[in-house]
C-alpha positions, 0 to 999 in steps of 0.5 A: 462465497459467504464466510462463516464466523470464526477463526481462520488462518491468514490465508483463509482471511485473505481468500475472502478479502475484496479488492484482489490486491496482495500485500506485495501488489499494495507495496509496489502500488504504494511506492509507485504512487509515492514516487509519482507524488514526488513529481518524478517519473516512476521507473521499474528500476526505481521501484526495485531500488526503493523496495530492495528487490531485483529488477526482474521481480519488479518487472513481474509485479508491474506486469501483474499491476498492469493486468489488474488495470492499475498501471501501464508499462511504457517504453524504457521501463517507465510506469504510469498509474492509471486513474484507478491505480492513482486512486488506489495508490493515494488511498494506500499512502493515506492508510500508511500515513494514518497508521504511521502517525498513530504508532508514533504517537503511541510509542513516542517516536518519530519513525515507526516505518517497519511496524507500519509496513508489517501492519498496514495490509491488515486494516479495513478502510473503516478502521483506518478512517476511525484511526484517523479520527482518533489520531486527530483527537490525540494530536489536539491533546 
C-alpha cells in the first residue's frame, strides 16, 4: 500500500511501517538481547522484572515474539533468541546506544534513558546511522 505524502496520526504512520514490530515488541526484544549479551540466561521473569511489567504480560509478549520467529520459549521460562531475533536485538541495542550517546552530548548529562526509551522507536535505520556519524564527530571535538 503506497502512502500519500502528508500528515498522519502516529497510528497512521505505524500502519505503513515495515518490519512488523510494535514498540512494545521492540522493548522486549531489546531487553532480551541486553540480558543475553550480559551472558546470562534470559527468562520471562527477568524480562518482567527489568521492564516493570507482570509476568503474565511478559509471557504473552514472548509468545508474540515466538510467533514472529524472533525467540523460542523453552522449559522453565527460558527464552532463546533465534538467529533473526539476535540480529534484530543487536540492532535495537545499537540504536539505543547511539541515541543515548547523542542525547547525553546534547544535554551535557550522563543519563538520558527515559528520553531514549520514548524516542528510539521512531527513528529509521538511515537516521540512526547518520546520527552515529554525527555523534562520532562531536565526540572527537
